[in-house]
C-alpha positions in Angstrom: 5.5 6.6 -13.5 4.1 8.6 -9.9 2.9 5.7 -8.0 0.3 7.2 -5.3 -0.9 4.7 -3.5 -5.4 4.1 -3.0 -7.8 4.5 0.1 -7.4 0.8 1.2 -9.7 1.0 3.6 -12.1 0.9 0.3 -11.5 -2.8 -1.1 -13.1 -5.5 0.0 -11.4 -8.9 -1.7 -12.1 -12.0 -1.3 -9.1 -14.9 -1.0 -9.7 -18.8 -1.4 -6.8 -21.1 -1.6 -4.3 -23.1 0.6 -4.4 -22.4 3.8 -1.2 -23.3 6.4 0.1 -22.4 9.3 4.0 -21.4 9.1 6.1 -22.1 12.5 8.9 -20.4 13.9 11.6 -21.8 16.3 13.8 -19.7 16.8 17.0 -20.0 19.1 20.9 -19.8 19.4 23.4 -22.6 18.4 26.8 -22.5 20.4 27.9 -26.0 19.4 27.7 -29.4 17.7 25.3 -32.6 18.6 28.2 -35.2 20.0 24.4 -37.7 18.1 24.8 -36.5 14.5 27.0 -33.5 13.1 23.9 -31.3 13.3 23.9 -27.9 15.5 22.1 -28.2 18.1 19.2 -25.1 18.1 18.4 -24.0 22.3 14.9 -23.0 21.0 13.8 -19.8 22.9 11.3 -18.1 21.1 8.1 -19.8 19.1 5.8 -18.1 16.3 3.2 -18.5 14.5 1.9 -16.8 11.8 -1.1 -17.6 8.8 0.4 -19.3 6.0 -0.3 -19.8 2.5 -3.5 -18.3 1.2 -4.2 -17.2 4.8 -1.1 -15.1 4.3 -2.2 -13.8 1.6 -5.3 -12.9 3.2 -3.3 -11.3 6.2 -1.6 -9.1 3.4 -4.7 -7.2 2.3 -5.7 -6.6 6.1 -2.8 -4.9 6.8 -3.3 -2.6 4.0 -6.3 -1.6 5.8 -8.5 -3.8 3.6 -11.9 -5.8 4.2 -11.0 -9.6 3.4 -13.0 -13.3 3.6 -11.2 -16.1 3.9 -12.2 -19.9 2.5 -9.9 -22.7 2.5 -9.5 -25.9 4.0 -8.6 -26.9 7.5 -8.4 -30.3 9.8 -10.6 -30.2 13.2 -8.2 -29.3 14.9 -6.0 -26.9 16.9 -3.5 -25.6 13.8 -6.7 -24.4 12.6 -8.1 -22.7 16.3 -4.6 -21.2 16.1 -5.8 -19.9 12.6 -8.7 -18.3 13.4 -8.0 -17.0 16.6 -4.7 -15.2 14.9 -6.7 -14.0 11.7 -10.0 -13.2 13.6 -7.4 -10.3 15.3 -5.7 -8.7 12.5 -9.9 -8.4 11.3 -9.7 -10.9 8.4 -12.7 -12.6 8.0 -12.5 -16.8 8.1 -15.2 -19.3 6.4 -13.1 -21.9 6.8 -14.5 -25.5 5.6 -13.1 -28.8 8.3 -12.6 -31.8 7.0 -12.2 -34.8 10.2 -9.2 -36.3 10.0 -6.8 -34.4 8.0 -4.2 -32.0 9.7 -3.7 -28.4 9.0 -1.5 -28.0 6.9 1.5 -27.0 8.8 5.2 -25.8 8.1 7.3 -26.1 10.7 10.9 -23.9 10.6 14.0 -23.7 12.9 15.7 -20.5 12.4 19.4 -19.3 14.5 20.9 -16.2 13.8 18.6 -15.2 11.0 19.3 -18.5 9.3 16.5 -21.1 8.2 17.7 -24.2 9.2 15.3 -26.9 8.2 12.0 -27.1 8.3 9.6 -29.7 8.6 5.8 -30.5 6.8 2.5 -31.4 8.4 0.4 -32.3 5.6 -1.7 -35.3 3.5 -3.4 -32.6 1.7 -6.5 -31.9 1.0 -6.9 -34.3 -2.9 -9.7 -35.4 -3.5 -11.9 -34.0 -1.3 -15.5 -32.6 -2.2 -15.6 -28.9 -3.8 -19.9 -28.2 -3.4 -19.0 -26.9 0.2 -16.0 -24.0 -1.1 -18.0 -23.1 -4.3 -20.9 -22.4 -2.0 -19.2 -20.5 0.5 -17.5 -18.3 -2.1 -21.7 -17.7 -4.1 -22.5 -16.6 -0.3 -19.0 -14.4 -0.2 -19.7 -12.9 -3.4 -23.2 -11.6 -3.4 -21.9 -9.4 -0.7 -19.9 -7.2 -3.8 -16.1 -8.8 -3.3 -15.2 -7.0 -6.8 -11.8 -9.0 -6.7 -11.0 -12.6 -6.1 -7.3 -13.9 -5.5 -7.4 -18.0 -5.9 -4.2 -19.0 -4.0 -2.9 -22.1 -5.5 -0.3 -23.7 -3.2 -1.2 -27.2 -4.8 -3.0 -28.6 -1.8 -6.3 -29.7 -2.9 -8.1 -26.5 -2.0 -8.1 -25.4 -5.4 -8.9 -28.9 -7.7 -12.4 -27.1 -9.8 -11.0 -24.1 -9.9 -12.2 -23.1 -13.1 -15.3 -23.4 -11.4 -14.4 -20.8 -9.1 -13.2 -19.3 -12.2 -16.5 -19.2 -13.8 -17.8 -18.5 -10.7 -16.6 -14.9 -10.2 -16.7 -13.7 -13.4 -20.8 -14.2 -12.9 -20.6 -11.9 -10.3 -17.8 -9.3 -12.4 -15.2 -10.2 -9.9 -11.9 -9.4 -11.7 -10.4 -12.8 -10.3 -6.1 -12.8 -9.8 -4.5 -16.3 -9.3 -0.7 -17.6 -8.0 -0.8 -20.1 -9.8 1.2 -23.8 -9.6 2.5 -26.4 -11.4 2.7 -26.6 -15.8 -1.2 -26.9 -16.5 -2.2 -23.1 -17.2 -5.0 -24.6 -19.1 -6.5 -25.3 -15.8 -6.9 -21.2 -14.9 -8.5 -20.7 -18.5 -10.5 -16.9 -18.5 -9.1 -15.6 -15.2 -8.7 -12.1 -14.8 -4.7 -12.4 -14.4 -2.2 -14.7 -13.4 1.2 -14.0 -11.7 3.8 -17.2 -11.8 7.1 -16.4 -10.7 10.0 -16.8 -14.0 10.2 -20.5 -13.5 7.2 -21.5 -13.0 6.6 -19.8 -16.4 9.8 -21.0 -18.1 7.9 -24.6 -17.1 4.8 -23.7 -19.2 6.3 -21.6 -21.9 9.7 -23.0 -22.3 12.8 -21.3 -21.6 13.4 -17.3 -22.8 16.8 -16.2 -23.2 15.3 -12.4 -23.7 12.9 -9.7 -22.4 11.6 -9.8 -25.7 10.9 -13.7 -25.4 9.5 -13.3 -23.0 6.9 -10.8 -24.4 5.8 -12.8 -27.1 5.5 -15.9 -25.7 3.5 -14.3 -22.1 1.5 -12.4 -25.2 0.6 -15.7 -27.0 0.0 -17.6 -23.7 -2.7 -14.6 -22.7 -4.2 -15.3 -25.9 -4.6 -19.0 -25.6 -5.6 -19.0 -21.9 -8.0 -15.9 -21.9 -6.2 -13.6 -19.7 -7.0 -10.2 -19.3 -3.1 -9.9 -18.2 0.2 -11.8 -16.8 2.5 -10.4 -13.9 5.8 -12.9 -14.0 7.5 -11.8 -11.0 11.1 -12.5 -11.8 13.4 -12.3 -8.8 16.4 -9.6 -9.0 14.6 -8.8 -12.1 11.4 -7.3 -10.6 8.5 -7.3 -12.7 6.6 -7.9 -16.3 3.2 -7.1 -17.0 1.9 -8.3 -20.4 -1.1 -6.8 -21.8 -2.9 -7.3 -25.2 -2.5 -5.0 -27.5 0.1 -2.7 -25.1 3.2 -2.1 -24.1 5.2 -4.5 -21.5 5.7 -2.5 -18.7 9.2 -3.8 -17.0 9.7 -2.6 -13.3 12.7 -3.3 -11.6 13.8 -4.9 -8.6 13.3 -2.2 -5.2 15.1 -5.2 -2.5 17.8 -3.3 -1.1 18.5 -6.7 0.6 17.1 -10.1 0.4 16.6 -12.1 3.7 13.9 -14.4 3.0 11.8 -15.0 -0.5 9.0 -16.7 1.9 5.5 -15.4 1.2 7.5 -13.0 -1.2 4.7 -14.4 -4.4 1.5 -14.2 -1.1 2.4 -10.1 -1.0 2.4 -9.6 -4.4 -0.4 -10.7 -5.5 -2.2 -9.3 -2.2 -1.3 -5.5 -3.0 -2.1 -6.1 -6.5 -5.6 -6.9 -5.4 -6.0 -4.7 -2.8 -5.1 -1.2 -5.1 -7.4 -3.1 -8.0 -10.4 -3.2 -5.5 -10.0 0.3 -4.1 -9.7 1.8 -7.5 -5.8 2.0 -8.9 -4.5 1.2 -12.6 -3.1 -2.4 -13.8 0.5 0.3 -14.2 0.0 1.8 -10.6 -1.4 -1.3 -8.6 1.6 -3.5 -10.3 4.2 -0.7 -9.0 2.7 -1.0 -5.9 3.2 -4.4 -5.5 6.8 -4.3 -7.2 7.3 -1.8 -4.1 5.9 -4.2 -1.4 7.8 -7.5 -2.7 11.2 -4.9 -2.1 10.0 -4.3 1.8 8.9 -7.7 2.2 12.4 -9.7 1.1 14.4 -8.4 3.5 12.4 -9.8 6.6 12.5 -12.9 8.0 9.7 -15.5 7.0 6.0 -15.1 6.2 5.2 -11.6 6.9 2.8 -8.5 6.0 3.8 -5.0 4.3 1.2 -2.3 6.1 0.8 1.2 4.6 3.1 2.8 6.4 6.3 0.5 5.3 4.4 0.8 1.6 4.8 4.4 1.3 8.1 4.3 2.5 9.0 2.4 -0.4 7.3 4.4 -3.0 7.6 7.5 -2.0 11.3 7.4 -1.5 11.6 7.0 -5.4 9.5 10.0 -6.1 11.5 13.5 -6.4 8.9 15.0 -4.3 11.6 17.5 -2.1 11.0 20.7 -0.7 9.9 23.9 -0.8 7.4 25.9 -3.8 5.1 22.5 -5.2 2.4 21.7 -7.8 -1.0 20.8 -5.9 -0.3 17.2 -7.2 3.3 17.6 -5.6 1.9 18.8 -2.3 -0.5 15.7 -2.1 1.4 13.3 -2.4 4.6 14.6 0.0 1.5 15.1 2.7 0.4 11.7 2.2 3.8 9.9 2.9 4.2 12.5 5.6 0.7 11.2 7.1 1.8 7.5 6.8 5.0 8.3 8.2 3.3 9.1 11.1 4.3 13.2 11.0 1.4 15.7 12.3 0.9 18.3 8.7 -0.5 22.2 9.6 -0.9 24.2 7.0 -2.1 27.7 6.9 -2.6 30.6 4.3 -2.9 34.3 3.5 -1.1 36.7 0.9 2.4 37.8 3.0 2.7 40.4 1.0 6.2 42.2 2.7 7.1 39.6 4.8 7.6 41.2 8.2 8.9 40.0 11.7 4.8 39.1 12.6 5.0 36.9 9.9 8.0 35.2 10.7 7.0 34.7 14.5 3.1 33.6 13.2 5.2 30.5 11.0 7.5 29.3 13.5 4.2 29.4 16.1 2.1 27.3 12.9 5.1 25.1 13.1 5.8 24.3 16.7 2.2 22.7 16.0 3.4 19.9 14.2 5.5 18.1 12.2 5.1 19.4 8.9 4.1 23.1 7.8 2.3 24.0 4.9 1.5 27.9 3.2 -0.9 28.4 0.8 -0.3 31.9 -1.3 -2.8 34.0 -2.2 -2.4 34.2 -6.5 -1.7 38.4 -7.2 -5.3 38.7 -8.7 -6.9 37.0 -4.9 -4.6 39.8 -3.5 -6.0 42.5 -5.9 -9.4 40.9 -5.1 -8.9 41.1 -1.2 -6.5 45.0 -1.0 -7.1 46.6 -3.9 -5.3 47.8 -6.8 -1.3 48.5 -6.2 -1.1 45.4 -4.5 0.6 43.1 -4.4 3.7 45.3 -3.8 5.2 41.3 -4.7 4.5 39.1 -7.6 3.6 35.5 -5.9 6.7 33.9 -7.6 9.0 36.4 -5.3 6.3 35.6 -1.9 6.3 32.3 -2.1 9.9 32.5 -2.6 10.6 34.0 0.5 8.5 32.0 2.3 10.2 28.6 0.9 13.6 30.2 2.4 12.2 30.3 6.0 13.6 27.2 8.1 9.9 26.7 9.7 8.1 26.6 6.4 8.1 23.4 4.3 5.7 23.4 1.3 4.8 26.2 -0.4 1.3 26.3 -2.9 -0.2 29.1 -5.0 -4.2 28.9 -4.8 -5.5 31.0 -7.3 -9.7 31.0 -6.0 -10.8 34.0 -3.5 -10.6 30.6 -0.3 -8.4 28.6 -0.1 -11.3 26.1 0.8 -11.3 24.1 -2.6 -7.0 23.4 -2.0 -7.7 22.4 1.7 -10.6 20.0 0.7 -7.8 18.4 -1.4 -5.1 18.1 1.4 -7.1 17.8 4.2 -4.1 18.4 7.0 -3.9 17.1 10.6 -4.1 20.7 12.1 -5.8 23.9 9.8 -4.3 27.3 11.2 -5.4 30.2 11.2 -4.3 33.8 12.6 -6.2 36.8 13.8 -9.4 37.7 15.6 -11.3 34.4 13.7 -13.9 31.5 14.9 -12.5 28.1 14.0 -15.5 27.6 12.3 -15.8 30.9 10.4 -12.2 29.6 8.9 -11.8 28.9 4.5 -11.5 24.5 4.6 -11.9 24.1 8.5 -15.5 22.2 8.1 -13.2 19.6 5.3 -10.7 19.8 7.5 -12.9 18.5 11.1 -14.9 16.1 9.2 -11.6 14.6 8.2 -11.0 14.2 11.8 -8.3 16.8 12.0 -8.7 20.1 14.5 -8.6 23.7 13.7 -6.8 26.0 15.1 -6.3 30.7 15.7 -3.1 31.9 16.5 -2.6 35.8 17.3 -0.1 38.1 14.8 2.5 39.8 16.8 1.1 43.3 17.6 3.0 46.5 15.9 3.0 44.5 12.3 1.4 44.9 9.9 2.3 45.1 5.9 -0.4 47.6 5.4 1.7 50.4 8.1 5.1 49.0 6.6 3.3 50.3 3.2 1.9 53.5 4.2 5.3 54.3 6.0 7.5 53.7 2.7 4.9 56.2 0.8 5.0 58.9 3.5 8.6 59.0 3.6 10.0 59.0 -0.2 
């Protein structure tokens, strides 16, 4: 399955759940305490990050999506830190502040990239009236959030989760739930649940094979009136189940696992963002699986950005260089741009490759990091140059171009001009040789409208395919 990153800036996601503040104290450990057989950590660095549902929202924002976060916090400094931190990354917060309750805070002490101790500061929000949360949800859903994430850490925010699911469904929103506990009945009617394997087995019983997992998962989908179930399986990847469809087993992409903290948050946030941006369930789960492989290689709760996700996704797909199809080229360009590389594109007939062409292409390549050459089809060349041309077929012309060090990707276009192709690819820079004005160059308007640039480069004088052909014909 080819995986394509969607346009995450089109995603609108509402996150409702248990909000937390994660604190990290880092420092070296060089001795054992004389008071007790425990290491002494000299704290040199303090970090404060959004955790729980706040980390889910942070992950959505890191991909470029628009996200609104609703949750319960205390009237304290920790809540103020969360609001400030989330605002700085463009997460809209709509918290319900509860007097006389602390904002849930988890303090982790780390040394040499290892977690030594965790301290939890919480009382939980069980028994708190959910009316205000539901009102805030209603207000947010009227702004057309297409996907709702309910992030349950069993701290009380989702006490009325069934009412929340039904409210979201009234607005035709997809409802994704990261569940907790062994009572999944309360999530009835949700679009999709994302339990880990332990949580799944706590509900359906021990699964000794993939066959058992699939059978019991499908039975759970039917029982709870779900559309889908995504079971995350640690080193075994994840499995997507839907009634009437073949199960989708995705192997893990993690290379090294340093810390699984927040991995579930990453999975559901990437899944929701991808769905909200228009991806299918299969594509969205594959993207979530790739993101999970990235985040477990980091310490603590962490967000995955589009560049990291693109590298994780496309490193598994053999795109390569040389002559590509349009689909392959789109993937290659997307990956290059996500890596921060500048993509240059040019086009021409390149019938008989000569020194002028080589000089021009070298100059074009110097304008950026990658060079695409779009080549006129044989029929297109005949339309431009007349009968008898091209001398070399398009396959031969592309093969020669692909062999040049300056050229990364070669593609054929069959229309009279490459305008449609350029509008699909949208390079960072479009170049053309000759005496054109930038606004006259096919595809130039689309590139400029996308924030790119158009430049005119000069051919090397005294070099011409037509003159070469004329010379050959005059000297048989």
